C-alpha positions, -999 to 999 in steps of 0.1 A, spaced: -867 -610 224 -844 -641 221 -813 -618 216 -822 -599 248 -827 -631 267 -793 -645 256 -776 -612 264 -791 -612 299 -779 -648 304 -743 -636 294 -745 -606 317 -755 -627 348 -729 -655 341 -699 -646 362 -676 -670 344 -681 -650 312 -679 -614 325 -642 -609 319 -647 -613 281 -676 -587 278 -693 -607 250 -722 -591 232 -748 -610 212 -748 -596 177 -772 -619 159 -792 -650 168 -816 -674 152 -825 -710 158 -793 -730 159 -770 -701 151 -754 -673 171 -728 -645 165 -710 -629 194 -687 -599 196 -655 -601 217 -645 -565 221 -608 -558 217 -592 -549 250 -555 -548 259 -561 -573 288 -569 -600 261 -536 -594 242 -507 -618 243 -472 -604 234 -473 -587 200 -508 -573 205 -526 -605 193 -558 -616 210 -549 -647 231 -560 -682 220 -580 -690 252 -602 -659 246 -609 -670 210 -617 -705 222 -640 -691 249 -658 -671 222 -664 -702 202 -676 -722 232 -699 -694 243 -713 -688 208 -721 -725 205 -737 -727 239 -760 -698 230 -768 -713 195 -779 -744 214 -800 -724 238 -815 -706 208 -825 -740 193 -837 -758 225 -848 -729 246 -829 -706 270 -838 -728 300 -823 -759 285 -786 -767 289 -758 -786 272 -722 -791 282 -691 -789 262 -676 -824 257 -651 -816 229 -636 -785 214 -610 -785 186 -594 -753 174 -573 -743 143 -556 -710 146 -555 -695 110 -544 -659 114 -538 -635 143 -566 -612 156 -547 -580 162 -561 -546 172 -597 -552 163 -630 -566 177 -635 -603 171 -668 -618 160 -676 -655 165 -703 -673 146 -714 -707 158 -738 -730 140 -753 -764 149 -746 -790 123 -764 -820 139 -788 -821 168 -789 -856 183 -808 -868 213 -777 -867 235 -749 -851 214 -749 -819 195 -723 -812 168 -713 -778 155 -687 -754 141 -677 -719 150 -656 -693 132 -639 -663 148 -635 -635 123 -630 -598 119 -657 -573 109 -646 -575 73 -647 -614 74 -610 -622 78 -609 -656 94 -589 -660 126 -599 -694 139 -620 -724 130 -635 -746 157 -654 -779 158 -675 -785 189 -694 -814 205 -718 -808 233 -737 -833 254 -772 -828 268 -774 -838 305 -798 -864 316 
């Protein structure tokens, strides 16, 4: 049920449509998305571009927070730090985000973009803020 609700949220969010994210797995405080490989996301050399990987991390954390607080609750990105570890080339990317600490106002978490076999492409640390 929650997985379907989060996918419906993605499908109706115009700002996310170009990525075609799919919710793969979700539980309270954790979410995994799939970013399907498409040539439009490639930079020269056939590598998935950095902004697409950062968008996957940001979106996966947003949904992990909604899975924890409820789909109707919101939180806004206040900080996103990315380490690019290896190129994502010619394959779908999976991004798993997990809440590390849920405060009253701030939420801290991490996300990892990886291949289906687990090869790590990026590591992200994220801070979100809950609006008043």
